[in-house]
mmCIF file of the N, C-alpha and C atoms, coordinates in Angstrom:
data_MODEL
# 
_entry.id   MODEL 
# 
loop_
_atom_site.group_PDB 
_atom_site.id 
_atom_site.type_symbol 
_atom_site.label_atom_id 
_atom_site.label_alt_id 
_atom_site.label_comp_id 
_atom_site.label_asym_id 
_atom_site.label_entity_id 
_atom_site.label_seq_id 
_atom_site.pdbx_PDB_ins_code 
_atom_site.Cartn_x 
_atom_site.Cartn_y 
_atom_site.Cartn_z 
_atom_site.occupancy 
_atom_site.B_iso_or_equiv 
_atom_site.pdbx_formal_charge 
_atom_site.auth_seq_id 
_atom_site.auth_comp_id 
_atom_site.auth_asym_id 
_atom_site.auth_atom_id 
_atom_site.pdbx_PDB_model_num 
ATOM 1   N N  . MET A 1 1  ? 1.034   -0.775 -0.093 1.00 0.00 ? 1  MET A N  1 
ATOM 2   C CA . MET A 1 1  ? 0.029   0.231  -0.040 1.00 0.00 ? 1  MET A CA 1 
ATOM 3   C C  . MET A 1 1  ? 1.140   1.168  0.190  1.00 0.00 ? 1  MET A C  1 
ATOM 4   N N  . THR A 1 2  ? 0.102   1.825  -1.003 1.00 0.00 ? 2  THR A N  1 
ATOM 5   C CA . THR A 1 2  ? 1.413   3.553  -0.480 1.00 0.00 ? 2  THR A CA 1 
ATOM 6   C C  . THR A 1 2  ? 0.414   4.370  0.265  1.00 0.00 ? 2  THR A C  1 
ATOM 7   N N  . CYS A 1 3  ? 0.952   5.391  0.309  1.00 0.00 ? 3  CYS A N  1 
ATOM 8   C CA . CYS A 1 3  ? 0.270   6.909  1.189  1.00 0.00 ? 3  CYS A CA 1 
ATOM 9   C C  . CYS A 1 3  ? -0.755  7.228  0.041  1.00 0.00 ? 3  CYS A C  1 
ATOM 10  N N  . ARG A 1 4  ? -1.985  7.339  1.312  1.00 0.00 ? 4  ARG A N  1 
ATOM 11  C CA . ARG A 1 4  ? -2.874  8.311  0.403  1.00 0.00 ? 4  ARG A CA 1 
ATOM 12  C C  . ARG A 1 4  ? -2.484  9.980  -0.207 1.00 0.00 ? 4  ARG A C  1 
ATOM 13  N N  . LYS A 1 5  ? -3.102  10.127 -1.327 1.00 0.00 ? 5  LYS A N  1 
ATOM 14  C CA . LYS A 1 5  ? -2.231  11.754 -1.227 1.00 0.00 ? 5  LYS A CA 1 
ATOM 15  C C  . LYS A 1 5  ? -3.177  12.486 -0.800 1.00 0.00 ? 5  LYS A C  1 
ATOM 16  N N  . GLY A 1 6  ? -2.707  13.651 -0.349 1.00 0.00 ? 6  GLY A N  1 
ATOM 17  C CA . GLY A 1 6  ? -4.032  14.402 0.505  1.00 0.00 ? 6  GLY A CA 1 
ATOM 18  C C  . GLY A 1 6  ? -3.651  14.278 2.324  1.00 0.00 ? 6  GLY A C  1 
ATOM 19  N N  . CYS A 1 7  ? -3.402  13.023 2.116  1.00 0.00 ? 7  CYS A N  1 
ATOM 20  C CA . CYS A 1 7  ? -3.933  12.707 3.138  1.00 0.00 ? 7  CYS A CA 1 
ATOM 21  C C  . CYS A 1 7  ? -3.379  12.821 5.130  1.00 0.00 ? 7  CYS A C  1 
ATOM 22  N N  . GLY A 1 8  ? -1.522  13.015 4.793  1.00 0.00 ? 8  GLY A N  1 
ATOM 23  C CA . GLY A 1 8  ? -0.835  13.551 5.936  1.00 0.00 ? 8  GLY A CA 1 
ATOM 24  C C  . GLY A 1 8  ? -1.187  13.330 7.347  1.00 0.00 ? 8  GLY A C  1 
ATOM 25  N N  . ALA A 1 9  ? -2.108  12.428 8.130  1.00 0.00 ? 9  ALA A N  1 
ATOM 26  C CA . ALA A 1 9  ? -2.613  11.801 9.126  1.00 0.00 ? 9  ALA A CA 1 
ATOM 27  C C  . ALA A 1 9  ? -1.428  11.568 10.295 1.00 0.00 ? 9  ALA A C  1 
ATOM 28  N N  . CYS A 1 10 ? -0.183  10.372 9.565  1.00 0.00 ? 10 CYS A N  1 
ATOM 29  C CA . CYS A 1 10 ? 0.342   10.486 10.861 1.00 0.00 ? 10 CYS A CA 1 
ATOM 30  C C  . CYS A 1 10 ? 1.580   11.555 10.852 1.00 0.00 ? 10 CYS A C  1 
ATOM 31  N N  . CYS A 1 11 ? 1.507   12.554 10.321 1.00 0.00 ? 11 CYS A N  1 
ATOM 32  C CA . CYS A 1 11 ? 1.804   14.086 9.792  1.00 0.00 ? 11 CYS A CA 1 
ATOM 33  C C  . CYS A 1 11 ? 0.544   14.601 11.429 1.00 0.00 ? 11 CYS A C  1 
ATOM 34  N N  . ILE A 1 12 ? -0.395  14.419 11.566 1.00 0.00 ? 12 ILE A N  1 
ATOM 35  C CA . ILE A 1 12 ? -0.274  15.012 12.693 1.00 0.00 ? 12 ILE A CA 1 
ATOM 36  C C  . ILE A 1 12 ? -1.194  14.404 14.166 1.00 0.00 ? 12 ILE A C  1 
ATOM 37  N N  . ALA A 1 13 ? -1.878  13.388 13.718 1.00 0.00 ? 13 ALA A N  1 
ATOM 38  C CA . ALA A 1 13 ? -1.938  12.382 14.600 1.00 0.00 ? 13 ALA A CA 1 
ATOM 39  C C  . ALA A 1 13 ? -0.639  11.620 16.194 1.00 0.00 ? 13 ALA A C  1 
ATOM 40  N N  . ILE A 1 14 ? 0.374   11.394 15.118 1.00 0.00 ? 14 ILE A N  1 
ATOM 41  C CA . ILE A 1 14 ? 1.436   10.437 15.986 1.00 0.00 ? 14 ILE A CA 1 
ATOM 42  C C  . ILE A 1 14 ? 2.261   11.378 16.630 1.00 0.00 ? 14 ILE A C  1 
ATOM 43  N N  . SER A 1 15 ? 2.912   10.828 17.839 1.00 0.00 ? 15 SER A N  1 
ATOM 44  C CA . SER A 1 15 ? 3.937   11.967 17.924 1.00 0.00 ? 15 SER A CA 1 
ATOM 45  C C  . SER A 1 15 ? 4.692   11.278 17.906 1.00 0.00 ? 15 SER A C  1 
ATOM 46  N N  . ILE A 1 16 ? 6.284   11.943 17.842 1.00 0.00 ? 16 ILE A N  1 
ATOM 47  C CA . ILE A 1 16 ? 7.145   11.668 17.317 1.00 0.00 ? 16 ILE A CA 1 
ATOM 48  C C  . ILE A 1 16 ? 8.458   12.238 18.493 1.00 0.00 ? 16 ILE A C  1 
ATOM 49  N N  . SER A 1 17 ? 9.355   11.513 19.275 1.00 0.00 ? 17 SER A N  1 
ATOM 50  C CA . SER A 1 17 ? 9.625   11.807 20.433 1.00 0.00 ? 17 SER A CA 1 
ATOM 51  C C  . SER A 1 17 ? 11.471  12.246 20.251 1.00 0.00 ? 17 SER A C  1 
ATOM 52  N N  . SER A 1 18 ? 11.754  11.220 18.667 1.00 0.00 ? 18 SER A N  1 
ATOM 53  C CA . SER A 1 18 ? 13.426  11.920 17.619 1.00 0.00 ? 18 SER A CA 1 
ATOM 54  C C  . SER A 1 18 ? 13.161  13.288 17.594 1.00 0.00 ? 18 SER A C  1 
ATOM 55  N N  . PRO A 1 19 ? 14.199  13.913 17.412 1.00 0.00 ? 19 PRO A N  1 
ATOM 56  C CA . PRO A 1 19 ? 14.315  14.756 16.644 1.00 0.00 ? 19 PRO A CA 1 
ATOM 57  C C  . PRO A 1 19 ? 14.172  14.605 15.387 1.00 0.00 ? 19 PRO A C  1 
ATOM 58  N N  . ILE A 1 20 ? 13.255  16.355 14.314 1.00 0.00 ? 20 ILE A N  1 
ATOM 59  C CA . ILE A 1 20 ? 12.588  16.314 12.856 1.00 0.00 ? 20 ILE A CA 1 
ATOM 60  C C  . ILE A 1 20 ? 13.801  17.714 12.690 1.00 0.00 ? 20 ILE A C  1 
ATOM 61  N N  . PRO A 1 21 ? 14.042  17.630 12.024 1.00 0.00 ? 21 PRO A N  1 
ATOM 62  C CA . PRO A 1 21 ? 14.188  18.979 11.394 1.00 0.00 ? 21 PRO A CA 1 
ATOM 63  C C  . PRO A 1 21 ? 13.562  19.844 11.315 1.00 0.00 ? 21 PRO A C  1 
ATOM 64  N N  . GLY A 1 22 ? 14.361  20.614 12.381 1.00 0.00 ? 22 GLY A N  1 
ATOM 65  C CA . GLY A 1 22 ? 12.997  21.822 13.007 1.00 0.00 ? 22 GLY A CA 1 
ATOM 66  C C  . GLY A 1 22 ? 11.990  22.335 13.667 1.00 0.00 ? 22 GLY A C  1 
ATOM 67  N N  . MET A 1 23 ? 11.939  20.255 14.320 1.00 0.00 ? 23 MET A N  1 
ATOM 68  C CA . MET A 1 23 ? 11.858  20.578 15.701 1.00 0.00 ? 23 MET A CA 1 
ATOM 69  C C  . MET A 1 23 ? 12.540  19.656 16.590 1.00 0.00 ? 23 MET A C  1 
ATOM 70  N N  . PRO A 1 24 ? 13.235  20.190 17.046 1.00 0.00 ? 24 PRO A N  1 
ATOM 71  C CA . PRO A 1 24 ? 15.058  19.129 17.836 1.00 0.00 ? 24 PRO A CA 1 
ATOM 72  C C  . PRO A 1 24 ? 13.971  18.320 18.640 1.00 0.00 ? 24 PRO A C  1 
ATOM 73  N N  . ASP A 1 25 ? 12.005  18.765 19.185 1.00 0.00 ? 25 ASP A N  1 
ATOM 74  C CA . ASP A 1 25 ? 12.611  17.635 20.714 1.00 0.00 ? 25 ASP A CA 1 
ATOM 75  C C  . ASP A 1 25 ? 11.074  17.271 19.571 1.00 0.00 ? 25 ASP A C  1 
ATOM 76  N N  . GLY A 1 26 ? 11.423  16.958 18.708 1.00 0.00 ? 26 GLY A N  1 
ATOM 77  C CA . GLY A 1 26 ? 9.931   16.045 18.186 1.00 0.00 ? 26 GLY A CA 1 
ATOM 78  C C  . GLY A 1 26 ? 8.895   16.695 17.646 1.00 0.00 ? 26 GLY A C  1 
ATOM 79  N N  . LYS A 1 27 ? 7.581   15.871 18.267 1.00 0.00 ? 27 LYS A N  1 
ATOM 80  C CA . LYS A 1 27 ? 6.465   16.442 18.217 1.00 0.00 ? 27 LYS A CA 1 
ATOM 81  C C  . LYS A 1 27 ? 5.737   15.413 19.004 1.00 0.00 ? 27 LYS A C  1 
ATOM 82  N N  . LYS A 1 28 ? 4.384   16.621 19.484 1.00 0.00 ? 28 LYS A N  1 
ATOM 83  C CA . LYS A 1 28 ? 3.492   16.063 20.437 1.00 0.00 ? 28 LYS A CA 1 
ATOM 84  C C  . LYS A 1 28 ? 2.413   14.887 19.430 1.00 0.00 ? 28 LYS A C  1 
ATOM 85  N N  . ALA A 1 29 ? 1.907   14.296 19.485 1.00 0.00 ? 29 ALA A N  1 
ATOM 86  C CA . ALA A 1 29 ? 0.670   13.216 18.980 1.00 0.00 ? 29 ALA A CA 1 
ATOM 87  C C  . ALA A 1 29 ? -0.949  15.107 19.577 1.00 0.00 ? 29 ALA A C  1 
ATOM 88  N N  . GLY A 1 30 ? -1.062  14.942 17.511 1.00 0.00 ? 30 GLY A N  1 
ATOM 89  C CA . GLY A 1 30 ? -1.947  15.879 17.511 1.00 0.00 ? 30 GLY A CA 1 
ATOM 90  C C  . GLY A 1 30 ? -1.704  17.043 16.948 1.00 0.00 ? 30 GLY A C  1 
ATOM 91  N N  . GLU A 1 31 ? 0.442   17.866 16.799 1.00 0.00 ? 31 GLU A N  1 
ATOM 92  C CA . GLU A 1 31 ? 0.507   18.275 16.806 1.00 0.00 ? 31 GLU A CA 1 
ATOM 93  C C  . GLU A 1 31 ? 0.934   18.281 14.800 1.00 0.00 ? 31 GLU A C  1 
ATOM 94  N N  . ARG A 1 32 ? 0.341   19.137 14.235 1.00 0.00 ? 32 ARG A N  1 
ATOM 95  C CA . ARG A 1 32 ? 0.865   19.314 12.792 1.00 0.00 ? 32 ARG A CA 1 
ATOM 96  C C  . ARG A 1 32 ? 2.600   19.417 12.877 1.00 0.00 ? 32 ARG A C  1 
ATOM 97  N N  . CYS A 1 33 ? 2.961   19.022 11.781 1.00 0.00 ? 33 CYS A N  1 
ATOM 98  C CA . CYS A 1 33 ? 4.686   18.548 11.432 1.00 0.00 ? 33 CYS A CA 1 
ATOM 99  C C  . CYS A 1 33 ? 4.817   20.053 10.850 1.00 0.00 ? 33 CYS A C  1 
ATOM 100 N N  . ILE A 1 34 ? 5.745   19.993 10.682 1.00 0.00 ? 34 ILE A N  1 
ATOM 101 C CA . ILE A 1 34 ? 6.124   21.751 10.511 1.00 0.00 ? 34 ILE A CA 1 
ATOM 102 C C  . ILE A 1 34 ? 6.460   21.691 9.306  1.00 0.00 ? 34 ILE A C  1 
ATOM 103 N N  . HIS A 1 35 ? 6.979   20.238 8.130  1.00 0.00 ? 35 HIS A N  1 
ATOM 104 C CA . HIS A 1 35 ? 7.275   20.035 7.349  1.00 0.00 ? 35 HIS A CA 1 
ATOM 105 C C  . HIS A 1 35 ? 5.946   19.918 6.574  1.00 0.00 ? 35 HIS A C  1 
ATOM 106 N N  . LEU A 1 36 ? 4.509   19.767 7.334  1.00 0.00 ? 36 LEU A N  1 
ATOM 107 C CA . LEU A 1 36 ? 3.597   18.903 6.243  1.00 0.00 ? 36 LEU A CA 1 
ATOM 108 C C  . LEU A 1 36 ? 2.863   20.456 5.297  1.00 0.00 ? 36 LEU A C  1 
ATOM 109 N N  . ASP A 1 37 ? 2.994   20.375 4.209  1.00 0.00 ? 37 ASP A N  1 
ATOM 110 C CA . ASP A 1 37 ? 2.280   21.415 3.357  1.00 0.00 ? 37 ASP A CA 1 
ATOM 111 C C  . ASP A 1 37 ? 0.239   21.396 3.670  1.00 0.00 ? 37 ASP A C  1 
ATOM 112 N N  . GLU A 1 38 ? -0.206  22.447 2.908  1.00 0.00 ? 38 GLU A N  1 
ATOM 113 C CA . GLU A 1 38 ? -1.311  22.705 2.366  1.00 0.00 ? 38 GLU A CA 1 
ATOM 114 C C  . GLU A 1 38 ? -2.147  22.042 1.876  1.00 0.00 ? 38 GLU A C  1 
ATOM 115 N N  . LYS A 1 39 ? -1.257  20.910 1.385  1.00 0.00 ? 39 LYS A N  1 
ATOM 116 C CA . LYS A 1 39 ? -1.723  19.650 0.662  1.00 0.00 ? 39 LYS A CA 1 
ATOM 117 C C  . LYS A 1 39 ? -1.773  18.383 1.508  1.00 0.00 ? 39 LYS A C  1 
ATOM 118 N N  . TYR A 1 40 ? -1.363  18.285 2.741  1.00 0.00 ? 40 TYR A N  1 
ATOM 119 C CA . TYR A 1 40 ? -1.115  17.678 3.321  1.00 0.00 ? 40 TYR A CA 1 
ATOM 120 C C  . TYR A 1 40 ? 0.271   16.400 2.845  1.00 0.00 ? 40 TYR A C  1 
ATOM 121 N N  . GLY A 1 41 ? 1.552   17.215 2.223  1.00 0.00 ? 41 GLY A N  1 
ATOM 122 C CA . GLY A 1 41 ? 2.110   16.121 2.101  1.00 0.00 ? 41 GLY A CA 1 
ATOM 123 C C  . GLY A 1 41 ? 3.671   16.885 2.903  1.00 0.00 ? 41 GLY A C  1 
ATOM 124 N N  . CYS A 1 42 ? 4.344   15.536 2.551  1.00 0.00 ? 42 CYS A N  1 
ATOM 125 C CA . CYS A 1 42 ? 5.853   16.106 3.401  1.00 0.00 ? 42 CYS A CA 1 
ATOM 126 C C  . CYS A 1 42 ? 6.629   17.074 2.349  1.00 0.00 ? 42 CYS A C  1 
ATOM 127 N N  . ARG A 1 43 ? 7.189   18.000 3.157  1.00 0.00 ? 43 ARG A N  1 
ATOM 128 C CA . ARG A 1 43 ? 8.666   18.393 1.674  1.00 0.00 ? 43 ARG A CA 1 
ATOM 129 C C  . ARG A 1 43 ? 9.285   17.841 2.087  1.00 0.00 ? 43 ARG A C  1 
ATOM 130 N N  . ILE A 1 44 ? 9.951   17.509 3.256  1.00 0.00 ? 44 ILE A N  1 
ATOM 131 C CA . ILE A 1 44 ? 11.281  16.135 3.742  1.00 0.00 ? 44 ILE A CA 1 
ATOM 132 C C  . ILE A 1 44 ? 11.595  15.041 2.736  1.00 0.00 ? 44 ILE A C  1 
ATOM 133 N N  . HIS A 1 45 ? 10.942  14.376 2.604  1.00 0.00 ? 45 HIS A N  1 
ATOM 134 C CA . HIS A 1 45 ? 9.846   13.302 2.425  1.00 0.00 ? 45 HIS A CA 1 
ATOM 135 C C  . HIS A 1 45 ? 10.881  12.980 1.381  1.00 0.00 ? 45 HIS A C  1 
ATOM 136 N N  . GLY A 1 46 ? 11.713  11.638 1.402  1.00 0.00 ? 46 GLY A N  1 
ATOM 137 C CA . GLY A 1 46 ? 13.055  11.486 0.409  1.00 0.00 ? 46 GLY A CA 1 
ATOM 138 C C  . GLY A 1 46 ? 13.560  11.630 0.588  1.00 0.00 ? 46 GLY A C  1 
ATOM 139 N N  . ARG A 1 47 ? 14.310  12.803 2.005  1.00 0.00 ? 47 ARG A N  1 
ATOM 140 C CA . ARG A 1 47 ? 15.781  13.550 1.655  1.00 0.00 ? 47 ARG A CA 1 
ATOM 141 C C  . ARG A 1 47 ? 16.357  13.194 2.656  1.00 0.00 ? 47 ARG A C  1 
ATOM 142 N N  . ALA A 1 48 ? 17.692  13.661 3.092  1.00 0.00 ? 48 ALA A N  1 
ATOM 143 C CA . ALA A 1 48 ? 18.452  12.143 3.442  1.00 0.00 ? 48 ALA A CA 1 
ATOM 144 C C  . ALA A 1 48 ? 18.924  12.870 4.757  1.00 0.00 ? 48 ALA A C  1 
ATOM 145 N N  . ASP A 1 49 ? 17.651  14.210 5.253  1.00 0.00 ? 49 ASP A N  1 
ATOM 146 C CA . ASP A 1 49 ? 17.096  14.180 6.780  1.00 0.00 ? 49 ASP A CA 1 
ATOM 147 C C  . ASP A 1 49 ? 15.325  14.324 7.013  1.00 0.00 ? 49 ASP A C  1 
ATOM 148 N N  . TYR A 1 50 ? 15.071  13.130 6.903  1.00 0.00 ? 50 TYR A N  1 
ATOM 149 C CA . TYR A 1 50 ? 14.012  12.871 6.746  1.00 0.00 ? 50 TYR A CA 1 
ATOM 150 C C  . TYR A 1 50 ? 13.830  12.515 7.482  1.00 0.00 ? 50 TYR A C  1 
ATOM 151 N N  . PRO A 1 51 ? 13.499  11.802 8.624  1.00 0.00 ? 51 PRO A N  1 
ATOM 152 C CA . PRO A 1 51 ? 13.462  11.279 10.424 1.00 0.00 ? 51 PRO A CA 1 
ATOM 153 C C  . PRO A 1 51 ? 13.348  9.733  10.404 1.00 0.00 ? 51 PRO A C  1 
ATOM 154 N N  . GLN A 1 52 ? 14.731  9.084  10.965 1.00 0.00 ? 52 GLN A N  1 
ATOM 155 C CA . GLN A 1 52 ? 13.883  7.589  10.205 1.00 0.00 ? 52 GLN A CA 1 
ATOM 156 C C  . GLN A 1 52 ? 12.437  6.926  11.176 1.00 0.00 ? 52 GLN A C  1 
ATOM 157 N N  . VAL A 1 53 ? 12.384  7.948  12.143 1.00 0.00 ? 53 VAL A N  1 
ATOM 158 C CA . VAL A 1 53 ? 10.950  7.561  12.445 1.00 0.00 ? 53 VAL A CA 1 
ATOM 159 C C  . VAL A 1 53 ? 9.646   7.007  11.220 1.00 0.00 ? 53 VAL A C  1 
ATOM 160 N N  . CYS A 1 54 ? 9.875   8.600  10.616 1.00 0.00 ? 54 CYS A N  1 
ATOM 161 C CA . CYS A 1 54 ? 8.909   8.518  9.526  1.00 0.00 ? 54 CYS A CA 1 
ATOM 162 C C  . CYS A 1 54 ? 9.608   7.390  8.264  1.00 0.00 ? 54 CYS A C  1 
ATOM 163 N N  . ARG A 1 55 ? 10.086  7.501  8.028  1.00 0.00 ? 55 ARG A N  1 
ATOM 164 C CA . ARG A 1 55 ? 11.134  5.908  7.178  1.00 0.00 ? 55 ARG A CA 1 
ATOM 165 C C  . ARG A 1 55 ? 10.179  5.216  7.212  1.00 0.00 ? 55 ARG A C  1 
ATOM 166 N N  . GLU A 1 56 ? 10.282  5.126  8.599  1.00 0.00 ? 56 GLU A N  1 
ATOM 167 C CA . GLU A 1 56 ? 9.796   3.452  8.932  1.00 0.00 ? 56 GLU A CA 1 
ATOM 168 C C  . GLU A 1 56 ? 7.821   2.873  8.703  1.00 0.00 ? 56 GLU A C  1 
ATOM 169 N N  . LEU A 1 57 ? 7.658   3.890  8.859  1.00 0.00 ? 57 LEU A N  1 
ATOM 170 C CA . LEU A 1 57 ? 6.379   4.370  9.353  1.00 0.00 ? 57 LEU A CA 1 
ATOM 171 C C  . LEU A 1 57 ? 6.092   2.653  8.027  1.00 0.00 ? 57 LEU A C  1 
ATOM 172 N N  . ARG A 1 58 ? 5.371   2.472  7.495  1.00 0.00 ? 58 ARG A N  1 
ATOM 173 C CA . ARG A 1 58 ? 4.302   1.776  6.323  1.00 0.00 ? 58 ARG A CA 1 
ATOM 174 C C  . ARG A 1 58 ? 3.300   1.744  6.386  1.00 0.00 ? 58 ARG A C  1 
ATOM 175 N N  . PRO A 1 59 ? 2.722   2.370  5.113  1.00 0.00 ? 59 PRO A N  1 
ATOM 176 C CA . PRO A 1 59 ? 1.036   2.308  5.599  1.00 0.00 ? 59 PRO A CA 1 
ATOM 177 C C  . PRO A 1 59 ? 0.424   0.510  5.378  1.00 0.00 ? 59 PRO A C  1 
ATOM 178 N N  . ASP A 1 60 ? -0.538  1.120  5.984  1.00 0.00 ? 60 ASP A N  1 
ATOM 179 C CA . ASP A 1 60 ? -1.336  -0.049 5.865  1.00 0.00 ? 60 ASP A CA 1 
ATOM 180 C C  . ASP A 1 60 ? -2.976  0.383  5.936  1.00 0.00 ? 60 ASP A C  1 
ATOM 181 N N  . HIS A 1 61 ? -3.707  -0.771 5.471  1.00 0.00 ? 61 HIS A N  1 
ATOM 182 C CA . HIS A 1 61 ? -5.186  -0.645 5.714  1.00 0.00 ? 61 HIS A CA 1 
ATOM 183 C C  . HIS A 1 61 ? -6.053  -0.586 6.859  1.00 0.00 ? 61 HIS A C  1 
ATOM 184 N N  . GLU A 1 62 ? -4.633  -1.291 7.464  1.00 0.00 ? 62 GLU A N  1 
ATOM 185 C CA . GLU A 1 62 ? -6.286  -1.127 9.325  1.00 0.00 ? 62 GLU A CA 1 
ATOM 186 C C  . GLU A 1 62 ? -5.361  0.453  9.531  1.00 0.00 ? 62 GLU A C  1 
ATOM 187 N N  . MET A 1 63 ? -4.438  0.743  9.231  1.00 0.00 ? 63 MET A N  1 
ATOM 188 C CA . MET A 1 63 ? -3.560  2.530  9.683  1.00 0.00 ? 63 MET A CA 1 
ATOM 189 C C  . MET A 1 63 ? -4.337  3.344  8.995  1.00 0.00 ? 63 MET A C  1 
ATOM 190 N N  . CYS A 1 64 ? -4.640  3.029  7.946  1.00 0.00 ? 64 CYS A N  1 
ATOM 191 C CA . CYS A 1 64 ? -4.847  4.378  6.721  1.00 0.00 ? 64 CYS A CA 1 
ATOM 192 C C  . CYS A 1 64 ? -6.387  4.861  5.955  1.00 0.00 ? 64 CYS A C  1 
ATOM 193 N N  . GLY A 1 65 ? -7.009  3.116  7.073  1.00 0.00 ? 65 GLY A N  1 
ATOM 194 C CA . GLY A 1 65 ? -8.507  2.898  6.894  1.00 0.00 ? 65 GLY A CA 1 
ATOM 195 C C  . GLY A 1 65 ? -8.766  3.208  4.891  1.00 0.00 ? 65 GLY A C  1 
ATOM 196 N N  . GLU A 1 66 ? -10.166 3.680  5.032  1.00 0.00 ? 66 GLU A N  1 
ATOM 197 C CA . GLU A 1 66 ? -10.512 4.330  3.863  1.00 0.00 ? 66 GLU A CA 1 
ATOM 198 C C  . GLU A 1 66 ? -10.182 5.546  3.151  1.00 0.00 ? 66 GLU A C  1 
ATOM 199 N N  . THR A 1 67 ? -10.478 6.927  4.320  1.00 0.00 ? 67 THR A N  1 
ATOM 200 C CA . THR A 1 67 ? -10.554 7.739  4.323  1.00 0.00 ? 67 THR A CA 1 
ATOM 201 C C  . THR A 1 67 ? -9.385  8.191  5.115  1.00 0.00 ? 67 THR A C  1 
ATOM 202 N N  . ARG A 1 68 ? -8.923  9.887  4.864  1.00 0.00 ? 68 ARG A N  1 
ATOM 203 C CA . ARG A 1 68 ? -7.723  10.562 5.870  1.00 0.00 ? 68 ARG A CA 1 
ATOM 204 C C  . ARG A 1 68 ? -8.446  10.390 7.086  1.00 0.00 ? 68 ARG A C  1 
ATOM 205 N N  . GLU A 1 69 ? -9.865  10.692 7.553  1.00 0.00 ? 69 GLU A N  1 
ATOM 206 C CA . GLU A 1 69 ? -10.696 10.784 8.410  1.00 0.00 ? 69 GLU A CA 1 
ATOM 207 C C  . GLU A 1 69 ? -10.732 9.615  8.998  1.00 0.00 ? 69 GLU A C  1 
ATOM 208 N N  . GLU A 1 70 ? -10.755 8.444  8.583  1.00 0.00 ? 70 GLU A N  1 
ATOM 209 C CA . GLU A 1 70 ? -10.782 7.323  9.474  1.00 0.00 ? 70 GLU A CA 1 
ATOM 210 C C  . GLU A 1 70 ? -9.426  6.871  9.550  1.00 0.00 ? 70 GLU A C  1 
ATOM 211 N N  . ALA A 1 71 ? -7.632  7.018  8.887  1.00 0.00 ? 71 ALA A N  1 
ATOM 212 C CA . ALA A 1 71 ? -6.559  7.493  9.323  1.00 0.00 ? 71 ALA A CA 1 
ATOM 213 C C  . ALA A 1 71 ? -6.628  8.187  10.506 1.00 0.00 ? 71 ALA A C  1 
ATOM 214 N N  . LEU A 1 72 ? -6.928  9.227  10.903 1.00 0.00 ? 72 LEU A N  1 
ATOM 215 C CA . LEU A 1 72 ? -6.473  10.439 11.670 1.00 0.00 ? 72 LEU A CA 1 
ATOM 216 C C  . LEU A 1 72 ? -7.418  9.364  13.283 1.00 0.00 ? 72 LEU A C  1 
ATOM 217 N N  . ALA A 1 73 ? -8.482  8.934  12.814 1.00 0.00 ? 73 ALA A N  1 
ATOM 218 C CA . ALA A 1 73 ? -9.461  8.287  14.458 1.00 0.00 ? 73 ALA A CA 1 
ATOM 219 C C  . ALA A 1 73 ? -8.854  7.789  14.465 1.00 0.00 ? 73 ALA A C  1 
ATOM 220 N N  . TYR A 1 74 ? -7.996  5.928  13.926 1.00 0.00 ? 74 TYR A N  1 
ATOM 221 C CA . TYR A 1 74 ? -7.397  5.055  14.378 1.00 0.00 ? 74 TYR A CA 1 
ATOM 222 C C  . TYR A 1 74 ? -6.043  5.649  14.422 1.00 0.00 ? 74 TYR A C  1 
ATOM 223 N N  . LEU A 1 75 ? -5.538  6.482  14.055 1.00 0.00 ? 75 LEU A N  1 
ATOM 224 C CA . LEU A 1 75 ? -4.146  6.678  14.817 1.00 0.00 ? 75 LEU A CA 1 
ATOM 225 C C  . LEU A 1 75 ? -3.769  7.660  15.941 1.00 0.00 ? 75 LEU A C  1 
ATOM 226 N N  . GLU A 1 76 ? -5.482  8.221  16.921 1.00 0.00 ? 76 GLU A N  1 
ATOM 227 C CA . GLU A 1 76 ? -5.211  9.583  17.874 1.00 0.00 ? 76 GLU A CA 1 
ATOM 228 C C  . GLU A 1 76 ? -5.910  8.214  18.679 1.00 0.00 ? 76 GLU A C  1 
ATOM 229 N N  . GLU A 1 77 ? -7.027  6.929  18.545 1.00 0.00 ? 77 GLU A N  1 
ATOM 230 C CA . GLU A 1 77 ? -6.927  6.373  19.173 1.00 0.00 ? 77 GLU A CA 1 
ATOM 231 C C  . GLU A 1 77 ? -5.667  5.477  19.357 1.00 0.00 ? 77 GLU A C  1 
ATOM 232 N N  . LEU A 1 78 ? -4.566  4.966  18.603 1.00 0.00 ? 78 LEU A N  1 
ATOM 233 C CA . LEU A 1 78 ? -3.893  3.744  19.423 1.00 0.00 ? 78 LEU A CA 1 
ATOM 234 C C  . LEU A 1 78 ? -2.423  4.940  20.281 1.00 0.00 ? 78 LEU A C  1 
ATOM 235 N N  . GLU A 1 79 ? -2.622  6.886  20.068 1.00 0.00 ? 79 GLU A N  1 
ATOM 236 C CA . GLU A 1 79 ? -1.789  7.277  20.336 1.00 0.00 ? 79 GLU A CA 1 
ATOM 237 C C  . GLU A 1 79 ? -1.948  7.486  22.003 1.00 0.00 ? 79 GLU A C  1 
ATOM 238 N N  . ARG A 1 80 ? -3.807  7.328  22.527 1.00 0.00 ? 80 ARG A N  1 
ATOM 239 C CA . ARG A 1 80 ? -4.278  7.221  23.342 1.00 0.00 ? 80 ARG A CA 1 
ATOM 240 C C  . ARG A 1 80 ? -3.784  5.975  24.220 1.00 0.00 ? 80 ARG A C  1 
ATOM 241 N N  . LEU A 1 81 ? -4.618  4.783  23.189 1.00 0.00 ? 81 LEU A N  1 
ATOM 242 C CA . LEU A 1 81 ? -3.543  3.157  23.863 1.00 0.00 ? 81 LEU A CA 1 
ATOM 243 C C  . LEU A 1 81 ? -2.786  3.425  24.426 1.00 0.00 ? 81 LEU A C  1 
ATOM 244 N N  . THR A 1 82 ? -1.865  4.048  23.748 1.00 0.00 ? 82 THR A N  1 
ATOM 245 C CA . THR A 1 82 ? -0.154  3.155  23.947 1.00 0.00 ? 82 THR A CA 1 
ATOM 246 C C  . THR A 1 82 ? 0.693   4.918  24.869 1.00 0.00 ? 82 THR A C  1 
ATOM 247 N N  . ALA A 1 83 ? -0.462  5.913  25.056 1.00 0.00 ? 83 ALA A N  1 
ATOM 248 C CA . ALA A 1 83 ? 0.134   6.979  26.032 1.00 0.00 ? 83 ALA A CA 1 
ATOM 249 C C  . ALA A 1 83 ? 0.842   6.339  27.573 1.00 0.00 ? 83 ALA A C  1 
ATOM 250 N N  . PRO A 1 84 ? 1.743   7.168  27.743 1.00 0.00 ? 84 PRO A N  1 
ATOM 251 C CA . PRO A 1 84 ? 2.286   6.606  28.914 1.00 0.00 ? 84 PRO A CA 1 
ATOM 252 C C  . PRO A 1 84 ? 1.671   7.096  29.735 1.00 0.00 ? 84 PRO A C  1 
ATOM 253 N N  . GLY A 1 85 ? 1.474   6.193  31.075 1.00 0.00 ? 85 GLY A N  1 
ATOM 254 C CA . GLY A 1 85 ? 0.541   6.653  32.355 1.00 0.00 ? 85 GLY A CA 1 
ATOM 255 C C  . GLY A 1 85 ? -0.837  6.458  32.176 1.00 0.00 ? 85 GLY A C  1 
# 
């Protein structure tokens, strides 16, 4: 499966604890990555400084669902279930 054009759910919903270019402390769940453009595409995808965690995240039907909204809901729930404390 390939990423759905215009989705960007993983660039918003998930937390990233490792540094991202321009976001040295990573990002919180629900925070929009600064590299997500207005059409929900990643401005740094494929570049040498593209974060490893993003490189390793693979889209699949369970995570992505049929729509951007389904992907956001799934990832938000996953974040809630795996949050510390």
